[in-house]
Backbone as numpy.savetxt, mean C-alpha at the origin, in Angstrom:
# Nx Ny Nz CAx CAy CAz Cx Cy Cz
-13.76 -19.18 -2.53 -14.58 -17.84 -2.32 -13.99 -16.93 -2.17
-13.87 -15.96 -3.65 -13.53 -14.94 -3.70 -14.24 -13.59 -2.86
-13.05 -13.16 -1.56 -13.65 -12.27 -0.84 -13.57 -11.00 -0.94
-13.40 -9.63 -0.65 -13.65 -8.25 -0.80 -13.11 -8.24 0.82
-11.71 -7.45 0.59 -10.96 -7.39 1.92 -10.39 -5.90 1.86
-10.33 -5.15 2.50 -10.17 -4.05 2.70 -8.89 -4.02 3.88
-7.90 -3.69 3.21 -6.35 -3.57 3.92 -5.90 -2.60 4.26
-5.61 -1.75 5.62 -5.22 -0.47 5.90 -3.97 -1.21 6.08
-2.90 -0.03 5.76 -1.66 0.03 6.27 -0.78 1.58 6.60
-0.02 1.52 7.36 0.18 2.87 7.51 1.37 3.72 6.81
1.78 2.79 5.62 2.59 3.70 4.55 2.92 2.71 3.13
2.79 3.11 2.21 2.90 2.38 0.70 3.70 1.31 1.13
2.97 -0.48 0.93 3.56 -1.42 1.22 4.77 -1.63 0.02
5.59 -0.79 -0.69 6.48 -0.64 -1.99 7.16 0.09 -2.07
8.47 0.17 -2.28 9.11 -0.97 -2.68 9.27 -1.29 -1.24
9.22 -3.09 -1.18 9.61 -3.79 0.03 10.78 -3.87 0.96
11.51 -2.92 1.31 13.01 -2.11 1.24 13.46 -1.91 2.91
12.23 -1.97 3.48 12.47 -1.86 5.12 10.98 -2.88 5.58
11.39 -3.18 6.98 10.68 -4.24 7.84 9.23 -3.92 7.67
8.61 -2.84 8.04 7.34 -2.93 7.72 6.47 -2.86 6.56
7.38 -2.56 5.78 6.93 -2.53 4.26 7.10 -3.99 3.70
8.04 -4.59 4.32 8.43 -6.19 3.58 7.04 -7.32 3.74
6.88 -6.70 5.27 5.75 -7.81 6.11 3.99 -6.93 4.95
4.32 -6.04 5.06 3.15 -5.48 4.43 2.94 -5.35 3.26
3.80 -5.85 2.39 3.77 -6.31 0.61 3.60 -7.69 0.74
3.94 -8.57 1.21 3.74 -10.29 1.14 2.81 -10.30 1.70
2.19 -9.66 2.79 0.77 -9.85 3.03 -0.37 -9.26 2.31
-0.15 -8.85 1.23 -0.72 -8.13 0.28 -0.72 -9.10 -0.92
0.44 -9.67 -1.28 0.21 -10.56 -2.18 -0.41 -12.05 -2.13
0.01 -11.95 -0.67 -1.01 -13.62 -0.42 -2.10 -13.15 -0.39
-3.09 -12.01 0.42 -4.46 -11.60 0.11 -4.54 -11.22 -1.16
-4.27 -10.83 -2.42 -4.32 -10.79 -3.17 -4.67 -11.81 -4.26
-3.54 -12.59 -4.37 -3.74 -14.07 -4.91 -4.91 -14.80 -4.61
-5.97 -14.66 -3.74 -7.16 -15.41 -3.46 -8.20 -14.67 -3.55
-8.12 -13.48 -2.86 -9.35 -12.12 -2.66 -9.00 -10.99 -3.62
-9.84 -10.14 -3.43 -10.23 -8.58 -4.41 -10.00 -7.75 -3.01
-8.35 -7.17 -3.25 -8.02 -6.43 -2.06 -8.04 -5.07 -2.42
-8.63 -4.36 -1.65 -8.93 -2.44 -1.05 -8.05 -2.22 -0.65
-6.96 -1.42 -1.15 -5.92 -1.03 -0.09 -6.27 0.44 0.65
-5.94 0.83 1.31 -6.07 2.31 1.82 -4.64 2.49 2.42
-3.82 3.32 2.21 -2.47 3.65 2.35 -2.25 4.99 2.64
-0.39 5.53 3.14 -0.49 6.59 3.38 1.16 6.69 2.70
0.97 7.70 1.67 2.06 8.08 1.01 3.14 8.96 1.85
4.70 8.61 2.59 4.83 9.85 3.40 6.56 10.02 3.01
6.69 9.31 1.50 8.00 9.65 0.92 7.77 10.01 -0.51
8.01 11.37 -0.98 7.70 11.72 -2.42 8.56 10.65 -3.37
9.48 9.93 -2.91 10.15 8.81 -4.08 8.93 7.54 -4.31
8.20 7.29 -2.86 7.18 6.02 -3.38 6.02 6.28 -4.17
6.31 7.27 -4.66 4.94 7.96 -5.63 4.92 6.98 -6.98
6.10 6.91 -7.42 6.37 6.10 -8.62 6.45 4.79 -8.69
5.73 3.87 -7.62 5.41 2.81 -7.63 4.23 2.75 -6.91
3.15 3.54 -7.30 1.75 3.57 -7.43 1.03 2.32 -7.90
1.60 2.52 -9.46 1.16 1.54 -10.40 1.34 0.33 -10.22
2.48 -0.05 -9.50 2.94 -1.67 -9.39 2.14 -2.03 -8.18
1.51 -1.13 -7.27 0.94 -1.61 -5.64 -0.91 -1.89 -6.62
-0.83 -0.53 -7.11 -2.45 -0.62 -8.32 -2.59 -1.64 -8.69
-1.71 -2.67 -9.42 -1.65 -3.41 -9.94 -2.45 -4.99 -9.22
-1.92 -4.79 -7.63 -2.03 -5.70 -6.99 -3.40 -5.75 -6.58
-4.08 -4.82 -6.47 -5.38 -4.50 -6.17 -6.74 -3.91 -6.78
-7.71 -4.47 -6.12 -8.90 -4.07 -6.62 -9.03 -2.67 -7.05
-9.01 -2.09 -5.76 -8.86 -0.62 -5.61 -7.42 0.11 -5.05
-7.16 1.21 -4.92 -6.20 1.61 -4.17 -6.42 3.20 -4.03
-6.38 3.31 -2.35 -6.30 5.05 -2.19 -5.53 4.87 -1.49
-4.37 5.89 -2.23 -3.44 6.01 -1.73 -3.40 7.90 -0.97
-3.27 8.18 -0.15 -3.20 10.11 0.91 -1.47 10.13 0.78
-1.30 11.23 0.32 0.08 12.17 0.40 0.21 12.28 1.67
1.00 12.04 2.79 1.03 13.16 3.40 2.30 14.39 3.49
2.04 15.26 3.92 3.22 16.32 3.93 3.37 16.76 5.35
4.73 16.65 5.67 5.06 16.98 7.28 4.76 18.36 7.22
4.75 18.83 8.60 4.50 20.01 9.03 5.61 20.53 8.78
5.94 22.03 8.48 7.08 22.85 8.90 7.11 23.17 10.21
8.07 23.25 10.57 8.83 23.90 12.09 8.31 25.05 12.36
7.79 24.79 13.40 7.17 26.40 14.06 6.21 26.25 14.71
C-alpha cells in the first residue's frame, strides 16, 4: 500500500555531507521508494539552493523555505 507521508526536516537533506543531512537524506530515499513523500524543509545555506531539483525528484511535493539570518544588532 502506497501512503502519503509528510516528512519535515530542519534543513535541506542534500548534499548528504553532514551527519544530520546524511540521516535525513537516507530516510527520504527509503520512504520515497515505497510512498509519496511531501517534504517540508528550510534552506539555511544559499549554496544548497542548487540542489532543490535533486531533492524534488525524490518527492511528490517539496516546500523549501529560505531562512535569512538576522543582521547583528
